[in-house]
C-alpha positions, -999 to +999 in steps of 0.1 A: +447-424+583+428-417+551+410-446+534+431-443+503+462-449+524+447-480+539+439-493+504+475-489+491+496-520+486+466-544+491+468-579+476+436-573+456+418-545+439+387-530+456+353-531+439+333-500+437+305-513+460+329-524+487+349-492+484+317-471+490+308-493+520+343-489+535+342-452+529+308-449+548+322-469+578+355-449+578+337-416+579+317-426+611+338-451+630+374-451+616+390-482+601+423-488+618+435-520+601+423-533+567+431-564+546+415-568+512+411-604+500+392-599+468+373-570+451+342-579+472+359-595+503+378-577+531+384-578+568+389-546+588+392-535+625+371-508+641+371-498+678+346-491+706+350-476+740+329-475+772+331-448+799+311-431+826+312-407+855+336-430+874+363-455+864+384-454+833+378-463+797+370-498+786+383-505+751+371-530+725+385-542+692+359-551+665+368-574+636+345-569+606+343-591+576+328-578+544+317-607+521+299-598+488+276-572+503+272-589+537+290-579+569+295-596+602+313-581+632+327-597+664+343-577+692+366-584+721+374-563+751+411-559+758+412-530+783+391-531+814+373-500+825+378-505+862+412-522+868+443-529+848+445-563+865+414-573+845+429-563+811+430-590+784+460-581+763+456-614+744+425-599+728+445-570+713+443-570+675+471-553+656+466-569+622+453-600+604+469-632+592+456-658+569+419-655+557+402-685+542+367-688+526+348-721+527+314-727+510+290-754+522+257-752+504+238-720+515+265-712+541+298-694+536+324-694+564+353-669+566+381-679+590+403-650+600+437-655+618+443-629+645+480-628+653+494-619+687+532-622+690+531-624+728+501-646+736+498-667+704+475-666+674+438-674+674+411-678+647+377-662+645+349-676+622+323-655+605+292-670+588+274-656+557+247-667+533+256-679+499+239-653+479+242-673+447+218-698+462+197-681+489+188-646+480+167-628+454+187-597+443+174-564+430+180-553+394+202-523+387+171-502+382+154-514+414+186-506+433+185-470+420+149-466+431+157-481+465+186-457+470+164-427+464+138-440+489+165-445+515+179-410+510+144-394+513+135-415+544+166-405+563+163-369+552+127-368+565+137-384+598+165-359+604+143-330+595+118-341+622+146-347+647+161-313+640+127-297+644+125-312+679+162-303+687+155-266+680+129-265+707+151-281+734+166-262+763+202-254+771+223-273+797+252-264+819+285-266+800+309-294+810+345-287+818+372-310+832+368-317+870+388-293+891+394-268+863+381-233+860+359-223+831+381-207+804+375-170+799+350-162+773+335-198+773+297-201+778+282-213+810+253-230+791+253-248+758+227-263+735+219-300+732+240-321+708+225-323+674+210-356+662+230-375+635+233-409+619+260-426+639+262-458+619+247-472+587+248-503+566+232-503+531+231-532+507+213-520+476+215-553+457+197-571+486+172-542+491+180-537+528+194-509+549+199-501+586+207-470+605+216-461+641+205-425+650+220-407+680+203-378+697+204-361+731+170-363+748+176-349+783+202-337+808+209-335+845+231-305+853+260-309+829+254-346+821+237-354+788+212-383+783+217-398+749+193-421+729+202-445+702+176-457+678+178-486+652+160-481+619+156-507+592+143-501+556+135-529+532+129-523+495+095-541+495+081-520+524+067-485+522+083-470+553+114-473+574+108-490+607+122-483+642+131-516+657+151-509+689+163-481+711+185-476+741+192-445+762+214-436+792+231-407+809+267-404+799+279-408+835+260-442+836+280-456+807+273-450+771+241-463+755+252-488+729+237-500+696+262-512+669+253-533+639+269-568+639+252-583+608+224-574+585+206-595+559+171-598+544+158-620+573+174-605+604+196-579+619+221-587+648+231-558+670+253-553+701+236-534+729+241-530+766+221-563+771+245-581+749+241-595+713+205-593+701+189-608+670+158-591+655+138-609+628+128-588+599 
């Protein structure tokens, strides 16, 4: 579904900054459910899957809350990769109920009701900083300068990654097990091109984060993928690589997804679980 369709018949108008953010997320991950609370507050659902050379597909629902330029994500697994008997259908999220916002000093809490007609409703709580009290924001001119620095830094990174990609070998093409290679299809293919898998940019706070995906190796027809986490702060001269994960696709996907980003720390989901990195 296109983002414009998701934005129709919402209870509130959507501010330009939040619209741009939602568009960037929808382009990379797909927003399946969206509820707009205010021009700068919304809750939306994205999905994640895990798979490998054996077993089925593990499925997760991710609830994201956007609050005035801040985002926090929580996820729940509802389908097990190995056995249907281990599924957790009560974690399935098909929509959102009531959303309340509570301010307590420097902390803002958003409580989101997650309806489930068969197993009962539950509530998830998301915490944010009260930007009116806790954060020094960039001026409009400083935000423009920062946006240019971000674009140039990412462009330079991708140019270097593409230079390396062009020198990489070919690998055996993968086709479904038990099937014959279709006539005219190649026996060998090139590596997957590097690309920015996920990004979060908050110009007013002078902070941006990116997850880059690239193929770094292979074994027969199985690719080894690497994910790298980069963070760029407006007061620093260069973008920094803070974390990486890699795995062969038949071992289960390497995972880095951004849970929350602010001027002090970034929280990510990775194969080791939830990880906080101080900035």
